[in-house]
C-alpha positions as CSV (number, residue, x, y, z in Angstrom):
1,X,7.5,9.6,6.8
2,X,3.7,9.7,7.5
3,X,1.7,6.8,9.0
4,X,-2.0,6.3,9.4
5,X,-2.4,3.8,12.4
6,X,-5.5,2.4,14.0
7,X,-8.0,-0.2,14.7
8,X,-11.7,-0.1,12.8
9,X,-12.9,2.3,15.2
10,X,-10.0,4.4,16.0
11,X,-7.3,6.0,14.0
12,X,-4.1,8.4,14.4
13,X,-1.9,10.0,11.9
14,X,1.6,9.3,13.1
15,X,4.4,11.1,11.6
16,X,8.5,10.8,11.8
17,X,10.6,13.1,11.0
18,X,14.4,13.6,11.4
19,X,16.9,16.4,10.9
20,X,20.5,17.0,12.0
21,X,20.0,13.1,13.4
22,X,16.9,14.1,15.9
23,X,13.9,12.0,15.2
24,X,10.9,13.6,16.3
25,X,7.3,11.7,16.5
26,X,4.0,13.6,16.3
27,X,1.0,12.4,16.6
28,X,-2.5,14.0,15.2
29,X,-0.1,17.2,15.1
30,X,1.3,17.3,18.3
31,X,5.1,16.4,19.2
32,X,5.3,13.2,21.2
33,X,8.5,12.8,23.5
34,X,9.5,8.9,23.4
35,X,12.3,6.5,24.2
36,X,12.3,3.0,22.8
37,X,14.4,0.2,22.8
38,X,14.4,-3.5,21.0
39,X,14.8,-6.1,23.3
40,X,15.5,-9.4,22.7
41,X,13.0,-12.5,21.2
42,X,11.1,-9.9,19.3
43,X,10.0,-7.7,22.4
44,X,10.2,-3.7,22.7
45,X,10.4,-1.4,25.3
46,X,8.6,2.2,24.9
47,X,8.6,4.9,27.4
48,X,5.7,7.4,26.7
49,X,4.4,10.0,28.8
50,X,6.4,9.1,31.9
51,X,4.9,5.1,31.4
52,X,7.0,2.4,30.3
53,X,4.9,-0.4,27.9
54,X,6.6,-3.2,27.1
55,X,5.4,-5.2,24.2
56,X,5.7,-7.5,21.0
57,X,4.7,-6.9,17.5
58,X,4.5,-9.4,14.8
59,X,3.7,-7.7,11.2
60,X,1.6,-9.1,8.3
61,X,1.0,-7.0,5.3
62,X,-0.9,-3.7,6.1
63,X,-1.6,-5.3,10.0
64,X,0.4,-4.9,12.8
65,X,-0.3,-7.0,16.3
66,X,0.8,-5.5,19.5
67,X,0.8,-7.9,22.3
68,X,1.3,-6.2,25.8
69,X,1.3,-7.8,29.8
70,X,-2.4,-7.0,30.1
71,X,-4.0,-6.6,26.0
72,X,-3.1,-7.4,22.8
73,X,-4.2,-5.0,19.5
74,X,-4.6,-5.4,16.0
75,X,-3.7,-2.2,14.3
76,X,-4.2,-1.5,10.3
77,X,-0.9,0.5,9.4
78,X,-1.2,2.3,5.9
79,X,1.7,4.5,4.8
80,X,1.0,6.4,2.2
81,X,3.8,6.3,-0.1
82,X,3.4,2.2,-0.2
83,X,-0.2,3.1,-1.3
84,X,1.3,5.9,-4.2
85,X,3.7,2.9,-5.6
86,X,0.7,0.4,-5.8
87,X,-2.1,2.8,-7.0
88,X,0.8,3.4,-10.0
89,X,1.3,-0.4,-10.2
90,X,-2.2,-0.9,-10.7
91,X,-2.5,1.9,-13.5
92,X,0.3,0.1,-15.4
93,X,3.6,1.9,-15.2
94,X,5.7,0.8,-17.4
95,X,9.2,1.5,-18.8
96,X,12.8,1.5,-16.4
97,X,12.3,2.4,-12.7
98,X,14.5,3.8,-10.5
99,X,14.1,2.3,-6.9
100,X,15.7,5.0,-4.5
101,X,16.1,5.0,-0.4
102,X,13.2,6.6,1.5
103,X,15.9,7.1,4.5
104,X,19.2,6.8,5.4
105,X,20.3,3.3,6.0
106,X,22.8,0.3,5.4
107,X,22.5,-2.3,3.2
108,X,21.8,-5.8,5.1
109,X,21.2,-7.9,1.9
110,X,20.4,-8.1,-1.9
111,X,18.1,-10.3,-2.5
112,X,18.6,-10.6,-6.6
113,X,20.8,-9.9,-9.1
114,X,21.2,-8.3,-12.7
115,X,18.8,-9.7,-15.2
116,X,16.8,-11.7,-12.8
117,X,12.9,-11.4,-13.7
118,X,11.1,-10.5,-10.3
119,X,7.4,-10.5,-9.8
120,X,5.2,-7.7,-8.4
121,X,5.9,-7.5,-4.2
122,X,8.7,-9.8,-4.3
123,X,11.6,-9.0,-2.0
124,X,14.8,-7.6,-3.5
125,X,17.1,-6.2,-0.9
126,X,16.4,-5.6,2.9
127,X,17.6,-1.8,4.2
128,X,18.3,-1.3,8.0
129,X,16.9,2.3,9.0
130,X,16.2,3.5,12.2
131,X,17.2,0.5,13.8
132,X,14.4,-1.7,12.0
133,X,15.0,-4.2,9.0
134,X,13.0,-3.3,6.3
135,X,12.7,-5.3,3.1
136,X,12.1,-3.5,-0.3
137,X,9.8,-5.1,-2.3
138,X,9.4,-4.8,-6.3
139,X,7.0,-2.2,-7.0
140,X,6.2,-3.9,-10.4
141,X,7.4,-7.0,-12.2
142,X,9.8,-7.1,-14.5
143,X,14.0,-7.7,-14.8
144,X,16.4,-6.2,-12.6
145,X,18.6,-4.0,-15.1
146,X,21.1,-2.5,-12.5
147,X,22.1,-3.4,-8.3
148,X,24.0,-0.4,-7.4
149,X,24.2,-1.4,-3.8
150,X,25.8,-4.6,-1.9
151,X,25.8,-5.6,1.6
152,X,27.4,-3.7,4.2
153,X,27.0,-0.5,2.1
154,X,24.9,3.0,3.3
155,X,22.9,5.0,1.7
156,X,21.6,8.6,1.8
157,X,17.9,9.5,1.5
158,X,17.3,9.3,-2.5
159,X,20.3,7.1,-2.7
160,X,20.1,5.1,-5.6
161,X,19.4,1.4,-4.6
162,X,18.4,-0.8,-8.1
163,X,16.7,-0.6,-11.2
164,X,13.8,-2.4,-12.7
165,X,12.1,-2.6,-16.1
């Protein structure tokens, strides 16, 4: 997964890879050793370059507010996978679309059922991956034709989640 993260003045490319259960993070092409923990009440602790950072995160659309002990930042997070999906929708993608998992994870909640009409960007299901819950949203308006997962089920990267027409 490749993300572009930054402010209006400064941007960095962050690539997250996982192979054989080992996750690595690269910032602007250089590997960065790290460790992190999710703390109660939306707080996180990050060990990076021998320093400990404690902060709170709040996501809103493509913006991320990071509040630390001394400073706060509003960052823009651009995920190339999301912009590709948005472009396809805006170009009028038609027909049956099979949604698959971008990474391995566990299904936490299924928010729709077979035959249900959904709107563009409506939440379809919640998938927990890399210790974070991610809401999978509809890449287009349509009708749910098949739900291939149930809560508690684990999926592999590329595993079928649901189809939308």
